[in-house]
C-alpha positions as CSV (number, residue, x, y, z in Angstrom):
1,M,11.6,-11.2,17.6
2,S,11.9,-14.5,15.6
3,D,8.8,-14.9,12.7
4,H,9.0,-18.8,13.2
5,I,6.7,-17.9,16.3
6,P,2.6,-17.9,15.5
7,M,1.8,-14.8,15.4
8,R,-1.8,-13.5,16.2
9,V,-1.9,-10.3,13.9
10,A,-5.1,-7.8,13.8
11,V,-4.7,-6.5,10.1
12,V,-6.4,-3.5,9.5
13,G,-7.2,-2.8,6.1
14,A,-7.2,-6.7,4.7
15,T,-10.1,-6.3,2.6
16,G,-8.2,-4.0,0.5
17,F,-5.1,-4.9,-1.7
18,Q,-2.5,-4.0,0.3
19,G,-4.0,-5.0,3.6
20,G,-5.0,-8.0,1.6
21,A,-1.7,-8.8,0.1
22,T,-0.2,-8.8,3.5
23,A,-3.2,-10.6,5.0
24,R,-2.6,-13.6,2.8
25,L,1.4,-13.9,3.4
26,L,1.0,-14.1,6.9
27,V,-1.7,-17.0,6.5
28,E,0.7,-18.7,4.3
29,R,3.6,-18.2,6.9
30,G,1.0,-20.4,9.4
31,H,0.0,-17.2,11.6
32,Q,-3.5,-16.3,12.8
33,V,-4.8,-13.3,11.2
34,R,-8.0,-11.3,12.0
35,T,-9.7,-8.5,9.9
36,L,-12.9,-6.4,10.2
37,S,-14.9,-4.7,7.8
38,R,-18.0,-2.7,7.2
39,R,-19.0,-4.2,3.8
40,P,-22.2,-6.8,4.4
41,E,-20.6,-10.6,4.9
42,G,-21.4,-11.5,1.1
43,E,-19.8,-8.7,-0.3
44,R,-16.8,-9.1,1.3
45,P,-13.3,-10.2,-0.4
46,Q,-12.5,-13.9,-0.6
47,L,-9.4,-14.5,1.9
48,P,-9.0,-17.9,3.0
49,G,-8.0,-18.8,6.2
50,V,-8.6,-15.1,7.4
51,S,-11.2,-14.1,10.4
52,C,-13.3,-11.6,9.4
53,G,-15.9,-9.8,11.5
54,G,-18.0,-6.4,11.1
55,G,-17.2,-3.9,12.2
56,D,-16.2,0.1,11.9
57,L,-12.9,2.0,12.6
58,G,-15.0,4.8,13.4
59,R,-15.9,2.9,16.8
60,F,-13.7,2.0,19.6
61,E,-15.7,-1.1,20.4
62,D,-15.4,-2.5,17.2
63,V,-11.4,-2.0,17.1
64,R,-11.0,-3.0,20.6
65,Q,-12.8,-6.4,19.7
66,L,-10.1,-6.9,16.5
67,F,-7.0,-6.3,18.8
68,E,-8.0,-8.4,21.6
69,G,-5.8,-11.6,22.0
70,A,-3.1,-10.0,19.3
71,T,0.1,-10.2,19.4
72,H,0.8,-7.8,16.6
73,A,-0.9,-5.7,14.2
74,A,-0.5,-4.6,11.0
75,V,-2.4,-1.2,9.7
76,V,-3.2,0.0,6.4
77,L,-5.9,2.9,6.4
78,P,-9.2,2.8,4.2
79,L,-9.6,5.4,1.0
80,V,-10.7,8.0,3.4
81,Y,-9.0,11.6,3.6
82,Q,-11.3,13.4,5.7
83,A,-8.8,14.6,8.7
84,E,-11.4,14.2,11.8
85,K,-12.3,10.6,10.5
86,V,-8.7,9.9,9.8
87,L,-7.8,11.0,13.5
88,R,-10.5,9.0,14.9
89,Y,-9.6,5.8,13.1
90,A,-5.8,6.5,14.5
91,Q,-6.7,7.4,17.5
92,N,-9.1,4.1,17.8
93,I,-6.5,1.8,16.6
94,A,-3.5,3.5,19.2
95,R,-5.9,3.3,22.1
96,A,-6.7,-0.6,21.2
97,A,-2.8,-1.0,20.7
98,R,-2.2,0.2,24.0
99,E,-5.0,-1.7,26.0
100,S,-4.6,-4.9,24.2
101,G,-0.8,-4.8,24.4
102,V,0.1,-6.3,21.2
103,R,3.8,-6.3,21.2
104,R,4.3,-4.4,17.5
105,L,2.4,-2.5,15.3
106,V,3.3,-1.8,11.7
107,F,1.8,1.2,9.8
108,N,1.8,1.3,6.0
109,T,1.7,5.0,5.5
110,N,0.8,3.6,1.3
111,V,2.2,6.9,0.1
112,R,5.8,8.3,0.6
113,I,5.2,11.6,2.8
114,P,7.2,14.6,1.9
115,D,9.8,16.2,4.7
116,R,7.9,19.3,4.7
117,T,3.6,19.7,5.3
118,T,1.8,20.2,1.9
119,N,-2.0,20.7,1.0
120,V,-2.7,17.3,-0.5
121,V,-4.7,15.0,1.7
122,G,-3.4,12.0,0.6
123,F,0.2,12.8,1.9
124,E,-1.3,15.2,5.7
125,T,-4.3,12.6,6.8
126,R,-0.8,9.4,6.8
127,R,1.2,12.3,8.3
128,L,-1.3,13.0,11.3
129,S,-1.9,9.3,11.7
130,E,1.9,8.0,11.9
131,T,1.8,11.4,14.5
132,V,-1.0,9.9,16.6
133,F,0.3,6.6,16.6
134,R,4.1,7.6,17.7
135,E,2.3,9.8,20.4
136,G,-0.5,7.5,21.3
137,L,2.2,4.1,21.6
138,S,4.8,6.0,23.1
139,G,5.8,4.8,26.6
140,S,2.9,1.9,26.1
141,G,5.2,-0.9,25.4
142,V,4.1,-1.4,22.4
143,E,6.6,-1.3,19.3
144,L,5.9,0.9,16.4
145,V,7.7,0.4,13.2
146,V,6.3,2.9,9.8
147,V,6.3,1.7,6.0
148,R,5.9,4.0,3.8
149,P,5.8,2.8,0.0
150,P,6.2,5.2,-3.6
151,V,4.3,3.5,-6.1
152,Y,2.5,0.2,-7.1
153,L,3.7,-2.0,-9.8
154,D,0.0,-3.7,-9.4
155,N,-1.7,-0.6,-10.3
156,L,-0.9,-1.0,-14.1
157,F,-1.8,-4.5,-13.9
158,S,-6.0,-3.3,-14.5
159,P,-8.6,-2.9,-17.0
160,W,-7.3,0.5,-17.4
161,N,-3.9,-0.9,-18.5
162,G,-3.8,-4.2,-19.5
163,P,-6.0,-4.1,-22.7
164,A,-3.9,-1.1,-24.3
165,L,-0.5,-2.9,-23.1
166,M,-1.2,-5.9,-25.1
167,T,-3.1,-4.9,-27.6
168,Q,-1.0,-1.1,-28.4
169,G,2.0,-1.1,-26.5
170,V,1.0,1.4,-24.3
171,L,2.3,1.7,-20.9
172,A,-0.3,5.0,-19.3
173,Y,0.0,6.5,-16.0
174,P,-0.5,10.0,-14.3
175,L,3.1,10.3,-13.7
176,P,5.2,12.7,-16.2
177,E,7.8,11.2,-18.5
178,D,10.7,12.0,-15.7
179,A,9.4,11.4,-12.8
180,R,11.7,8.9,-11.0
181,V,10.1,5.9,-9.1
182,A,10.9,3.1,-7.0
183,W,8.2,1.0,-8.1
184,L,7.2,-1.8,-5.4
185,S,4.6,-4.6,-5.7
186,H,1.8,-5.2,-3.5
187,R,3.7,-8.9,-2.8
188,D,7.0,-7.1,-1.8
189,L,5.4,-4.7,-0.2
190,A,3.9,-7.4,2.1
191,E,6.9,-9.1,2.5
192,A,8.3,-5.5,3.9
193,V,5.5,-5.3,6.4
194,F,6.0,-9.1,7.0
195,A,9.8,-8.3,8.2
196,A,8.7,-4.7,10.2
197,L,6.6,-7.3,12.2
198,T,9.5,-9.9,12.8
199,V,13.0,-8.1,12.7
200,D,14.5,-7.4,15.7
201,G,16.2,-3.9,16.8
202,I,14.0,-1.9,14.4
203,A,10.9,-0.4,16.7
204,G,10.4,3.1,16.4
205,R,12.1,3.3,13.1
206,A,10.6,4.4,9.6
207,F,11.7,2.9,6.1
208,D,11.1,4.3,2.7
209,I,11.0,1.0,0.9
210,G,11.4,0.5,-2.9
211,G,11.7,-1.4,-5.5
212,P,15.4,-2.5,-6.5
213,A,15.4,0.2,-9.2
214,V,14.3,4.0,-10.0
215,L,12.9,4.3,-13.7
216,T,11.5,7.3,-15.4
217,G,8.6,6.3,-17.2
218,P,10.5,5.4,-20.8
219,E,12.6,3.2,-18.6
220,L,9.5,1.6,-16.7
221,A,8.1,0.9,-20.6
222,E,11.4,-0.9,-21.4
223,E,11.4,-2.9,-18.1
224,F,7.8,-4.0,-19.5
225,G,8.6,-4.3,-23.4
226,R,11.5,-7.0,-21.8
227,G,8.8,-8.6,-19.4
228,L,6.2,-8.9,-22.4
229,G,8.6,-9.7,-25.3
230,R,7.5,-6.7,-27.2
231,E,7.9,-3.2,-27.6
232,V,6.0,-1.0,-25.4
233,R,6.4,3.1,-25.2
234,Y,5.3,4.9,-22.2
235,V,2.5,7.8,-22.3
236,P,1.7,10.3,-19.3
237,L,-1.5,11.1,-18.3
238,E,-2.6,14.4,-16.9
239,P,-3.7,13.8,-12.9
240,A,-6.9,15.8,-13.6
241,V,-7.9,12.9,-16.4
242,F,-6.8,10.1,-14.0
243,E,-9.0,11.9,-10.9
244,Q,-12.1,12.1,-13.2
245,G,-11.8,8.4,-14.2
246,L,-11.3,7.0,-11.1
247,S,-14.0,9.2,-9.4
248,H,-16.6,6.7,-11.4
249,L,-15.0,3.7,-9.2
250,L,-14.0,5.6,-5.9
251,G,-16.5,8.4,-5.7
252,A,-15.1,11.8,-6.4
253,E,-13.7,12.8,-2.4
254,A,-11.5,9.1,-2.6
255,A,-10.5,10.3,-6.1
256,A,-9.5,13.4,-5.4
257,G,-7.3,11.9,-2.1
258,V,-5.3,9.6,-4.5
259,S,-4.6,11.3,-7.2
260,G,-3.8,14.1,-5.2
261,V,-0.4,12.8,-4.9
262,Y,0.0,12.8,-8.9
263,H,-1.0,16.3,-8.8
264,Y,1.7,17.3,-6.4
265,M,4.6,14.8,-8.3
266,A,3.2,16.8,-11.7
267,A,4.0,19.9,-10.4
268,G,7.7,19.2,-9.7
269,A,8.3,20.6,-6.3
270,D,9.8,17.3,-4.8
271,P,11.2,15.2,-7.8
272,S,13.0,12.3,-5.2
273,L,9.9,12.0,-3.1
274,L,9.2,8.4,-5.1
275,T,13.1,7.3,-5.1
276,G,14.8,4.5,-3.8
277,D,17.1,4.9,-0.3
278,E,19.7,3.2,-1.9
279,G,18.4,-0.3,-0.5
280,L,19.0,0.8,3.0
281,S,15.4,-0.5,4.1
282,S,15.5,-3.4,1.8
283,A,18.4,-4.4,3.7
284,A,17.3,-3.2,7.2
285,L,14.5,-5.5,6.7
286,S,16.3,-8.3,5.0
287,V,14.1,-8.2,1.6
288,K,14.8,-8.2,-1.6
289,P,11.9,-6.4,-3.6
290,A,11.7,-7.7,-7.5
291,G,12.7,-5.8,-10.3
292,A,10.4,-4.6,-13.2
293,E,10.9,-6.9,-15.9
294,E,10.7,-9.6,-13.1
295,W,7.3,-8.6,-12.3
296,V,6.2,-8.5,-15.5
297,A,7.0,-11.7,-16.7
298,R,5.1,-13.2,-13.7
299,Q,2.1,-11.6,-14.3
300,P,-0.8,-13.4,-16.5
301,W,-1.5,-10.7,-18.8
302,Q,-3.2,-12.7,-21.6
303,M,-6.2,-12.2,-19.6
304,W,-6.8,-8.9,-20.9
305,T,-6.8,-10.0,-24.3
306,E,-9.9,-11.9,-23.7
307,S,-13.2,-10.9,-25.5
308,E,-14.7,-9.6,-22.3
309,H,-11.6,-7.4,-21.7
310,S,-11.3,-6.2,-24.8
311,Y,-12.0,-2.1,-24.9
312,D,-10.1,0.9,-24.7
313,A,-8.3,1.9,-21.4
């Protein structure tokens, strides 16, 4: 499969941060991109070059229309953690992919998935979705590739982190100091998804993609310090405090789904979950994710020192 042949890609989740990064990269490289959104037209994020129709993943006809004429699909699910609803979404996507005859579907799980089942809905609803895709696409001629990222550097370029970094040199995040993480940016995730759409010989595989280095909290702070040219110290947040703050933005249910991952990591049951795979996934996909210091140096951190953003994080 060649990345030089224009694709028509149905991107599920293009109005979110991760799917949006994938959609923008596809457009940059000359591919046609279509998505859907439940939001009214005037409330959708700007995605130049992306065709966006109204629709709901819970209605098969809407998903069928999204996939009609597509050659490929890139899927990341919304921040929904009700098992029945997620199951319906995944079943509709798998059916639409089969009936439209797309060549390959890439599923970004949005998180690493533990080997053993847990009581964390953030893991188990994505495990469920991957199972639905594997079973629903088996024998259909639609290739499935799964990308499982760890935690995003872009989470740290936010109103919660930016001002404290710039004014106090504090990098706060709800992971223990000794948690080892292969931090990855949204852009490099998009590169991995693009590669998963186009690289030959990887059908059926799952990739635990991650950044080039596995870092503890203090090591991440050192990378930030070098990128910013100042001293930075890492402060672990309590996951419950993080969840409470997130609930004001996402609502209690979505916040609990997201923060469940951090509660799980704080318990220390699976310390290697967010680490790397010694570069095996990057090599197989022929991608070279940026290190944290390089990523930090590229961000416009000065925006967080402007008056409208100057508040305690």
